[in-house]
C-alpha positions in Angstrom: -3.8 3.0 21.9 -6.8 5.8 22.5 -9.0 6.8 19.7 -10.2 9.9 19.1 -14.2 10.2 19.1 -14.3 10.2 15.5 -12.4 7.0 15.1 -14.7 4.9 16.9 -15.2 1.9 14.6 -15.9 -1.6 16.7 -16.9 -3.8 14.0 -17.8 -7.1 15.4 -15.7 -8.7 12.9 -12.6 -6.7 13.9 -9.4 -9.8 14.4 -7.5 -9.7 17.5 -5.0 -7.7 17.3 -3.7 -7.4 21.0 -0.9 -9.7 21.0 0.9 -8.6 17.9 1.4 -5.5 19.5 3.5 -6.5 22.2 7.1 -5.6 22.0 9.8 -8.0 22.0 11.0 -6.5 25.4 8.1 -7.6 27.0 8.3 -11.2 25.9 10.2 -13.0 28.4 10.0 -16.0 26.3 12.0 -14.8 23.8 15.5 -15.7 24.1 18.3 -13.1 22.7 20.3 -16.0 21.3 16.9 -16.3 19.1 18.6 -14.3 16.7 21.0 -16.5 14.8 18.8 -19.7 15.0 16.8 -20.8 12.0 13.0 -20.3 12.0 10.4 -22.8 11.0 9.4 -22.3 7.2 6.2 -20.4 6.7 3.4 -22.1 4.9 3.6 -21.5 0.8 1.5 -18.8 -0.1 0.2 -19.8 -3.7 -0.1 -16.6 -5.4 -1.3 -18.6 -8.8 -3.7 -16.9 -10.9 -6.9 -19.0 -10.1 -5.8 -18.2 -6.5 -5.4 -14.8 -6.6 -8.6 -14.9 -8.7 -10.6 -16.3 -5.9 -9.4 -13.9 -3.3 -9.9 -11.1 -5.4 -13.4 -12.2 -5.8 -13.7 -12.3 -2.2 -12.6 -8.8 -2.1 -15.4 -7.6 -4.3 -18.1 -9.1 -2.3 -17.4 -6.4 0.2 -15.8 -3.4 -1.7 -19.1 -1.4 -2.1 -19.8 -1.9 1.6 -17.0 -0.6 2.9 -17.0 2.3 0.5 -20.0 3.4 1.7 -19.5 3.3 5.4 -15.7 4.2 5.3 -14.7 1.7 7.9 -11.7 0.0 8.3 -12.3 -3.1 5.8 -11.5 -6.0 7.9 -13.4 -8.3 6.1 -11.3 -7.7 3.1 -7.9 -7.6 5.3 -8.9 -11.1 6.6 -9.3 -12.5 3.3 -5.9 -11.6 2.5 -4.3 -13.0 5.6 -6.3 -16.2 5.5 -5.1 -16.4 1.7 -1.2 -16.1 3.0 -0.7 -12.8 1.3 0.2 -10.6 4.4 3.3 -12.5 5.1 4.3 -12.2 1.4 8.1 -10.6 1.1 8.8 -12.4 4.5 12.7 -13.1 3.3 13.9 -17.0 3.5 15.9 -16.4 6.5 12.5 -15.9 8.4 11.1 -18.8 6.6 9.4 -16.8 4.0 9.4 -17.3 0.3 10.1 -13.9 -0.5 8.5 -11.9 -3.3 9.7 -11.0 -7.0 8.9 -8.1 -8.6 6.5 -9.9 -11.2 4.6 -11.2 -8.6 3.8 -8.4 -6.8 2.6 -6.6 -9.4 0.4 -10.1 -10.4 -0.9 -9.8 -6.8 -1.6 -6.6 -6.2 -3.3 -6.6 -9.5 -5.4 -8.8 -8.3 -6.4 -7.3 -5.4 -7.0 -3.9 -6.9 -9.6 -5.4 -9.1 -11.6 -6.6 -6.2 -11.1 -3.9 -3.4 -8.3 -1.3 -4.1 -8.5 -0.2 -0.4 -7.6 -3.6 0.6 -5.3 -3.9 -1.9 -3.2 -0.5 -0.3 -3.2 -1.9 2.7 -1.7 -5.0 1.9 0.8 -3.7 0.0 2.0 -1.3 3.1 2.8 -4.6 4.9 4.5 -6.4 1.6 6.7 -3.5 1.6 8.2 -3.0 4.6 8.7 -6.8 4.5 10.8 -6.4 1.2 12.7 -3.8 2.7 13.3 -5.3 5.8 15.0 -8.1 3.2 16.8 -5.7 1.4 18.2 -3.4 4.4 17.6 -4.8 7.8 17.0 -2.4 10.9 14.4 -4.1 13.2 15.0 -5.1 16.2 15.6 -8.8 15.8 13.5 -10.4 18.5 10.8 -8.0 17.9 10.9 -8.7 13.8 10.5 -12.2 14.5 7.7 -11.7 16.7 6.3 -9.7 14.0 6.8 -13.1 11.9 5.6 -15.6 14.6 2.4 -13.6 14.5 1.8 -13.4 11.0 0.8 -17.4 11.1 -1.8 -16.9 13.1 -3.7 -13.3 12.6 -3.4 -10.4 10.0 -0.1 -8.2 11.2 -0.6 -4.8 9.5 2.7 -2.6 9.2 3.3 0.5 7.8 5.5 3.7 7.6 4.1 7.1 8.7 5.9 9.5 7.2 3.6 12.5 5.6 2.5 15.3 8.2 -0.2 17.4 7.4 1.9 20.9 7.6 5.1 19.4 6.0 4.1 17.1 3.5 5.6 13.8 2.1 9.7 12.8 3.2 9.9 12.5 -1.0 9.5 16.6 -0.8 12.8 17.0 1.3 12.7 18.5 4.7 12.9 17.4 8.1 9.8 15.7 10.0 8.1 18.3 12.7 7.6 14.6 14.6 10.5 14.7 17.3 11.9 12.2 19.2 14.2 12.0 22.4 15.9 9.8 24.5 14.9 9.0 27.9 16.6 6.9 31.1 14.5 3.8 29.6 14.3 4.3 26.2 12.6 7.2 23.8 10.0 9.6 23.9 7.8 10.3 20.5 5.7 13.1 19.6 4.1 14.1 16.8 1.5 14.7 14.4 1.0 12.4 11.2 -0.9 12.6 8.6 -2.1 10.1 5.7 -1.5 7.0 7.6 -2.8 4.3 5.1 -4.1 1.3 7.5 -3.8 3.2 10.8 -6.7 1.7 12.3 -5.8 -1.9 11.6 -1.8 -1.4 12.2 -0.3 -3.7 14.4 3.5 -1.6 14.3 3.2 2.1 13.3 6.6 2.4 11.8 6.8 6.5 12.3 10.0 8.6 10.8 11.1 10.8 13.2 14.1 13.1 14.3 16.1 14.0 17.5 16.6 18.0 18.2 20.3 17.5 18.1 22.5 20.0 16.0 22.9 17.1 13.7 19.7 15.3 14.3 19.1 11.5 14.4 16.5 10.0 11.7 14.8 7.0 11.3 11.5 5.3 11.7 10.6 4.3 15.3 9.1 1.2 15.6 5.4 1.9 17.6 3.2 -1.0 18.9 0.1 0.0 17.9 -1.4 -0.7 21.9 1.6 1.5 23.5 -0.7 4.6 25.3 -0.3 7.7 23.7 -1.4 7.0 20.2 -4.8 8.9 18.6 -6.3 8.2 15.3 -8.1 11.4 14.4 -10.5 9.9 11.5 -9.5 12.9 8.7 -10.1 10.8 5.9 -13.3 11.6 4.0 -11.6 11.4 0.3 -13.0 10.8 -2.9 -11.9 7.3 -3.4 -9.8 4.6 -1.4 -12.7 5.7 1.3 -11.9 2.3 3.3 -8.2 2.6 3.7 -8.0 4.1 7.3 -5.6 6.8 5.8 -6.1 9.2 8.9 -4.3 11.3 10.9 -2.6 9.9 13.8 -1.3 12.1 16.7 1.8 10.7 19.3 1.9 12.5 22.8 4.8 10.9 24.9 4.8 7.7 23.2 7.3 5.7 24.7 9.3 2.6 23.0 12.3 0.8 24.1 15.8 2.1 23.4 16.2 -0.2 20.5 12.9 0.4 18.8 14.9 3.7 17.0 18.2 3.1 15.2 18.7 6.7 14.3 21.6 7.7 12.1 22.3 11.5 11.8 21.1 13.3 8.9 24.7 13.9 7.6 25.5 10.3 7.1 21.7 9.5 5.5 22.6 7.2 2.9 20.7 6.9 -0.1 16.8 5.2 -0.2 17.4 1.6 -0.6 14.6 1.9 -3.0 10.6 0.4 -3.0 11.9 -3.0 -4.1 9.8 -5.5 -5.5 6.5 -3.7 -4.1 7.3 -0.2 -5.6 6.1 -0.6 -8.9 3.0 -2.9 -7.6 1.5 0.1 -6.1 0.5 1.7 -9.5 -0.3 -1.8 -11.0 -3.5 -1.9 -8.3 -5.0 0.6 -10.3 -4.9 -1.5 -13.5 -6.6 -3.8 -11.6 -8.9 -1.3 -10.6 -9.3 -0.3 -14.3 -9.9 -4.1 -15.5 -12.8 -4.2 -13.1 -14.0 -0.8 -14.4 -13.8 -2.8 -17.9 -15.7 -5.9 -16.9 -18.5 -4.0 -15.8 -18.4 -1.7 -19.0 -17.9 -5.3 -21.4 -21.2 -6.4 -19.3 -23.6 -3.3 -19.6 -22.6 -3.0 -22.8 -24.0 -6.7 -24.3 -27.2 -6.4 -21.6 -28.1 -2.6 -22.5 -30.6 -3.0 -25.4 -32.0 0.6 -25.9 -35.7 0.2 -27.8 -34.3 2.8 -30.6 -31.7 0.5 -31.7 -33.3 -3.2 -30.9 -30.1 -5.1 -30.1 -27.4 -4.8 -27.6 -25.2 -1.8 -27.9 -21.9 -3.8 -27.9 -23.2 -4.6 -31.8 -22.8 -0.9 -32.7 -19.1 0.5 -34.1 -19.0 3.2 -32.0 -19.1 0.9 -28.7 -17.2 -1.5 -30.3 -14.3 1.2 -31.0 -14.3 2.5 -27.3 -13.7 -0.9 -26.3 -10.8 -1.1 -28.1 -9.7 1.9 -26.8 -10.2 0.6 -23.2 -8.5 -2.4 -23.9 -5.6 -0.5 -26.0 -5.0 1.8 -23.0 -5.2 -1.3 -20.6 -2.9 -3.5 -22.4 -0.4 -0.3 -23.0 -0.4 0.1 -19.0 0.1 -3.8 -18.3 3.2 -4.0 -21.2 5.0 -0.8 -19.6 4.3 -2.5 -15.9 5.9 -6.0 -16.6 8.1 -4.6 -18.8 9.9 -3.1 -15.7 9.4 -5.6 -13.2 11.1 -8.0 -15.4 14.1 -5.8 -15.4 14.2 -5.8 -11.5 13.8 -9.5 -11.7 16.9 -9.8 -14.4 18.9 -7.1 -12.4 18.8 -4.8 -14.3 20.3 -1.7 -13.1 18.1 0.9 -15.4 14.9 -0.7 -13.9 14.8 2.0 -11.2 14.9 5.2 -13.2 12.6 3.1 -16.0 10.1 2.9 -12.9 10.2 6.9 -12.7 8.7 7.3 -15.8 6.5 4.2 -16.0 4.8 5.3 -12.8 3.2 8.1 -14.5 2.7 6.6 -18.1 0.6 3.9 -16.1 -1.7 6.2 -14.0 -2.4 8.3 -17.6 -3.5 5.1 -18.9 -5.3 3.6 -16.5 -6.9 6.8 -15.7 -8.3 7.5 -19.7 -9.4 4.0 -19.7 -12.0 4.3 -17.0 -12.7 7.7 -17.7 -13.5 6.2 -21.6 -15.9 4.1 -20.3 -18.1 6.3 -18.2 -18.4 8.9 -20.9 -19.3 6.2 -23.4 -22.4 4.8 -21.3 -23.3 8.6 -19.9 -25.6 8.6 -16.5 -25.4 4.6 -15.5 -21.4 5.3 -15.2 -22.3 7.9 -12.4 -24.8 6.2 -10.8 -23.7 4.8 -7.3 -25.7 1.7 -7.4 -23.2 0.5 -10.6 -19.6 -0.3 -9.7 -18.2 2.0 -12.4 -18.8 5.6 -10.3 -16.8 3.7 -7.6 -14.0 2.7 -9.8 -13.5 6.1 -11.4 -13.2 7.7 -8.0 -10.7 4.8 -7.1 -8.8 5.1 -10.0 -7.9 9.0 -9.1 -5.9 8.1 -6.0 -3.5 6.1 -8.7 -2.0 9.9 -9.1 -0.9 10.8 -5.5 1.3 8.1 -5.2 5.3 8.4 -5.0 6.6 9.4 -7.5 4.2 11.9 -8.2 4.0 13.3 -12.1 5.8 16.3 -11.6 8.4 14.6 -9.8 9.0 12.0 -11.8 9.0 14.2 -14.8 11.5 16.7 -13.7 13.8 14.1 -12.4 13.9 11.8 -15.8 14.0 15.1 -17.6 17.2 16.2 -15.4 18.7 12.9 -15.7 18.5 12.8 -19.4 19.7 16.3 -20.1 22.9 15.5 -17.8 23.6 12.2 -19.9 23.6 14.0 -22.9 26.4 16.4 -21.7 28.6 13.3 -20.6 
């Protein structure tokens, strides 16, 4: 992998991911008949609140460090790997334990409380495992390699879809990233933006199209050590500064034939949905807001102005504000857990309710953190206090799909159409 001069990180704590980036075609030890064989069970992942709280606390130890440096959060990623959380979502047929919608929310809320950049990186990997369980599309041997490697090291995955000029696929249109058939496989060229986890990925899942009249569309599976990949460090953001959401340029990147299984545009099926992790992504920002609340409560109990002579927590004004913050967060949690319960029960209305749940959750968590900052004044905007970081991070909740305008537009159309029936 080629890395531009703007993306030289080279931290000493970076784990060895080289083996994770080897395509199955280059692994003579993999038997083609392996697809039909059972696999050994992966170690059970403890997703109890106690275990998740411990991992969250470990992430919090380095969250400020990575926020300030904007380097890739290797220590945090290693922490979630050590806890087994990067293996969540792997299907039982591959030795995993799967993932319920409720547990996805719990996991990501706890991780968001510790370090939302690491939480988002984790969510992107878990999401790919969940989608592979729902609607398998990886080459069988290659995915088995991913699962096996995940036992020993962090194997980060992400769908690289957005483009600087095009924006996000959710808004419609075709990618400018192109892929063409060669005698040996496929050749990929394109420029992607907002590629979360970019510097730590083991595999890039690159949304690309052929140039046929009825173009083939799919994610191309690109091992991260493939020549022709350049990561350009464009992510200089208000929040989630350690999420490594940089641009990636693919120049004549060669992949095996089986790593791109394009479907004609005219035959594209509806998106299978985000599965268990879809609502977990906004839920991680509830974790951010809970961390902000924790600081606010501690500050209120410790702050004793000379003019007052007692903690500000004893005043009705601060008590009312504390109640408002709690009300916003209870609202967000009740919405999220109500929707995920519907997902887990197979309620067909779950996806439609998620559509409006996301903007409601975002409004609540942003309001909660803003309320805390406004109440305590300058200390809330001082960088040596974590509240300033939590404020910047929680604003990033708005950008994840479905964005508020799209969600409300679609929800409005659905209700109006239903009323005509």
